[in-house]
C-alpha positions as CSV (number, residue, x, y, z in Angstrom):
1,M,-40.0,-79.1,-10.9
2,K,-42.3,-76.2,-10.6
3,R,-41.7,-73.4,-8.6
4,K,-43.8,-72.8,-5.4
5,I,-45.5,-69.5,-5.5
6,R,-46.5,-68.1,-2.2
7,A,-50.5,-68.0,-2.0
8,G,-52.0,-64.6,-2.9
9,V,-48.8,-63.2,-4.5
10,P,-49.3,-62.6,-8.3
11,A,-46.5,-64.4,-10.3
12,Y,-45.1,-61.2,-12.0
13,T,-44.5,-59.6,-8.4
14,Y,-42.6,-62.5,-7.2
15,R,-40.3,-62.7,-10.3
16,Q,-39.9,-59.1,-10.1
17,F,-38.9,-59.3,-6.4
18,N,-36.1,-62.0,-7.3
19,Q,-34.6,-59.8,-10.1
20,E,-34.2,-56.9,-7.7
21,N,-32.4,-59.2,-5.2
22,K,-30.1,-60.4,-7.9
23,Q,-29.4,-56.9,-8.9
24,I,-28.5,-55.8,-5.3
25,Y,-26.3,-58.9,-4.9
26,R,-24.4,-58.0,-8.1
27,R,-23.7,-54.5,-6.9
28,L,-22.4,-55.8,-3.4
29,A,-20.3,-58.1,-5.4
30,I,-18.9,-55.5,-7.7
31,I,-18.2,-53.1,-4.7
32,I,-16.5,-56.1,-2.7
33,G,-14.3,-56.8,-5.6
34,I,-13.2,-53.2,-6.1
35,T,-12.5,-52.8,-2.3
36,A,-10.6,-56.0,-2.5
37,V,-8.3,-55.0,-5.4
38,L,-7.6,-51.8,-3.5
39,I,-6.5,-53.6,-0.5
40,L,-4.4,-55.9,-2.4
41,V,-2.6,-53.1,-4.4
42,I,-2.0,-51.1,-1.0
43,W,-0.7,-54.3,0.6
44,F,1.8,-55.0,-2.2
45,W,2.6,-51.4,-3.1
46,G,2.3,-50.0,0.3
47,I,3.5,-46.4,0.9
48,T,4.5,-45.9,-2.9
49,F,0.8,-46.3,-4.0
50,V,-0.1,-43.6,-1.4
51,Q,2.8,-41.3,-2.6
52,I,1.9,-41.7,-6.2
53,I,-1.9,-40.6,-5.4
54,G,-0.7,-37.8,-3.3
55,G,1.7,-36.7,-6.0
56,L,-0.8,-36.5,-8.4
57,N,-3.1,-34.5,-6.1
58,S,-0.5,-31.9,-5.2
59,K,0.4,-31.6,-8.8
60,D,-3.0,-30.7,-9.7
61,A,-3.3,-28.3,-6.7
62,E,0.0,-26.6,-7.9
63,E,-1.2,-26.3,-11.4
64,S,-4.5,-25.0,-10.1
65,T,-2.7,-22.3,-8.0
66,D,-0.1,-21.4,-10.4
67,L,-2.3,-19.0,-12.7
68,N,-0.9,-16.6,-15.0
69,I,-2.3,-13.5,-13.0
70,P,-1.7,-10.5,-15.1
71,L,1.3,-8.2,-13.8
72,T,0.0,-5.0,-12.6
73,K,1.9,-1.8,-13.1
74,P,3.5,-0.7,-9.6
75,T,2.2,2.4,-8.0
76,F,3.7,4.5,-5.1
77,S,1.9,5.3,-1.9
78,S,2.0,9.0,-0.6
79,L,5.6,9.6,-1.9
80,P,6.2,13.3,-1.5
81,E,7.8,15.6,-4.1
82,F,9.8,17.3,-1.5
83,T,11.0,16.4,1.9
84,N,13.4,17.5,4.6
85,K,14.2,13.9,5.9
86,E,17.4,12.1,4.9
87,K,15.9,8.7,5.0
88,I,12.2,7.9,4.0
89,T,10.0,4.7,3.5
90,I,9.1,4.2,-0.2
91,S,6.0,1.9,-0.3
92,G,3.3,0.9,-2.9
93,S,1.4,-2.0,-4.6
94,T,1.3,-4.2,-7.8
95,T,0.6,-7.7,-8.3
96,A,0.6,-10.3,-5.2
97,G,3.8,-12.5,-5.0
98,V,6.3,-10.9,-7.4
99,N,10.0,-9.4,-7.2
100,V,10.1,-5.7,-6.7
101,L,13.5,-4.0,-7.1
102,L,14.3,-0.4,-5.9
103,Y,16.5,2.0,-8.0
104,L,17.8,5.1,-6.5
105,N,19.6,7.5,-8.9
106,G,20.3,4.6,-11.3
107,T,21.8,2.1,-8.6
108,E,19.8,-1.0,-7.1
109,T,19.4,-0.3,-3.4
110,G,16.7,-2.8,-2.6
111,K,14.8,-6.0,-3.4
112,T,11.5,-7.4,-1.9
113,V,8.6,-9.6,-2.5
114,T,5.0,-8.3,-2.6
115,D,2.7,-9.8,0.0
116,N,-0.8,-11.3,-0.4
117,A,-2.3,-8.0,-1.0
118,G,0.2,-6.8,-3.5
119,K,2.1,-4.5,-1.0
120,F,5.6,-3.8,-0.9
121,A,7.8,-1.3,1.4
122,F,11.5,-0.2,1.4
123,T,12.4,1.4,4.8
124,D,15.1,3.9,5.6
125,V,16.0,4.7,2.1
126,S,18.8,7.1,2.1
127,L,18.2,10.4,-0.1
128,N,20.8,12.5,-1.4
129,E,20.8,16.4,-1.3
130,G,18.9,17.6,-4.1
131,L,16.9,15.9,-6.9
132,N,16.5,12.2,-6.5
133,F,15.4,9.8,-9.1
134,I,13.5,6.6,-8.0
135,K,12.4,3.7,-9.9
136,I,10.5,0.6,-8.9
137,A,10.6,-2.6,-11.1
138,A,8.1,-5.3,-10.7
139,S,8.8,-8.8,-12.4
140,D,6.8,-12.2,-12.3
141,K,7.9,-15.6,-12.7
142,S,7.2,-15.5,-16.6
143,G,10.0,-12.5,-16.8
144,E,7.5,-9.8,-17.6
145,T,8.4,-6.4,-16.0
146,Q,6.5,-3.4,-15.1
147,E,8.2,-0.1,-14.0
148,E,7.2,3.2,-12.4
149,R,9.2,6.2,-11.8
150,A,9.3,9.4,-9.5
151,T,11.3,12.1,-8.2
152,I,11.8,13.4,-5.0
153,T,14.0,16.5,-3.8
154,L,15.9,16.7,-0.4
155,D,15.9,20.2,0.8
156,K,17.0,20.7,4.6
157,T,17.6,24.8,4.0
158,E,15.1,26.9,5.8
159,P,13.4,29.4,3.6
160,A,14.0,32.9,3.3
161,L,12.0,35.2,5.2
162,T,12.3,38.9,5.8
163,V,9.8,41.1,8.0
164,S,10.0,45.0,6.9
165,E,7.3,46.1,8.7
166,P,6.8,46.6,11.8
167,V,10.2,46.9,13.7
168,N,10.6,44.9,16.8
169,G,9.6,47.1,19.8
170,Q,8.0,49.8,17.8
171,V,5.7,51.9,19.7
172,F,2.3,53.0,18.1
173,G,-0.2,55.8,19.5
174,K,-3.1,54.9,21.7
175,E,-5.4,55.4,18.7
176,T,-4.0,52.7,16.8
177,K,-6.3,49.5,16.3
178,N,-4.5,47.7,13.6
179,V,-1.0,46.8,12.6
180,T,0.1,46.1,9.0
181,I,2.9,43.3,8.9
182,K,4.8,43.5,5.7
183,G,7.8,41.2,4.3
184,T,9.1,38.9,1.6
185,T,9.7,35.1,1.3
186,E,10.9,32.7,-1.5
187,P,8.7,31.1,-4.0
188,D,6.5,28.0,-3.3
189,T,6.5,29.0,0.6
190,T,3.5,29.4,2.9
191,V,3.6,32.1,5.3
192,F,1.9,32.2,8.8
193,I,1.1,35.3,11.0
194,N,0.0,34.2,14.5
195,S,-1.0,30.7,13.1
196,I,-3.0,32.5,10.4
197,Q,-1.9,31.7,6.8
198,T,-1.2,35.0,4.6
199,P,-1.6,35.5,1.0
200,I,1.5,35.7,-1.1
201,Y,1.9,38.0,-4.0
202,Q,3.6,37.5,-7.5
203,N,6.9,39.3,-6.2
204,N,6.8,36.7,-3.2
205,S,5.9,39.6,-0.8
206,F,3.3,39.3,1.9
207,S,0.9,41.7,3.8
208,Y,-1.3,41.3,6.7
209,V,-3.5,43.5,8.9
210,L,-3.4,42.6,12.5
211,S,-5.6,43.9,15.2
212,V,-4.1,45.3,18.4
213,S,-5.0,46.6,21.5
214,A,-3.2,48.8,24.3
215,G,-0.2,47.3,25.7
216,E,2.1,44.6,24.0
217,T,1.3,42.5,21.2
218,K,3.4,39.6,20.4
219,I,3.7,38.9,16.6
220,E,5.0,35.4,15.2
221,V,5.9,35.1,11.5
222,R,6.6,31.8,10.2
223,A,7.7,30.6,6.7
224,K,7.4,27.1,5.6
225,D,8.5,25.4,2.2
226,K,7.4,22.5,0.3
227,A,9.9,20.1,2.2
228,G,8.7,21.1,5.6
229,N,11.5,23.4,6.4
230,T,10.5,26.4,8.6
231,K,12.0,29.9,9.5
232,T,10.3,32.1,12.1
233,T,10.5,35.6,13.1
234,N,9.3,37.0,16.5
235,L,8.7,40.6,17.4
236,T,6.6,42.7,19.8
237,V,5.0,46.1,19.1
238,V,3.7,48.3,21.9
239,V,0.3,50.4,21.7
240,K,0.0,53.3,24.3
241,S,-2.5,53.0,26.9
């Protein structure tokens, strides 16, 4: 039987139209078939199938996040060389998410894990009087370890300070315009006279010329060492009016 062809439509166009329809039907059939298979699998396997898919995804996610990030050598943050505080905070940074051990004078005294930024901190670390040896050891899951060391001295003794001139209560003539303040201290110490820093000479002596006027002039001499300990001498001089 001959196929009827619509009037005004070329034969090749009609055949092409039918072929395109068949391709669409085939695609729909494939999609419906795959959907049906998935529905049957889920129906018979139920939650187990979902768990398998979820397990694969979680495993891939874990493998993707468990990267071999190089372990960075730890560093200290603002650790002073000298202090007069018996308890301090020791902080620093290294690779994120690694274990950090604190050793003080050869003994393990703390353990922590770095945060997402690689920061760590040990608070209220008790120091011994004198020199203290500090070691930080960072280790990752692979067993690699990186270390950093430092020393800090606990010094709670005030520095030596002697004022040789002038004498407390000394009286100067009315023509006096300046008074020279002299004295000695100990090495690695800073001296302030009325809050003005004074040069220290090689023999640990200091000398400062202070302007004075008629009447009383109060003088404060303060020595401060590297640990933050201070010693202060106060005196008064009088210029006749």
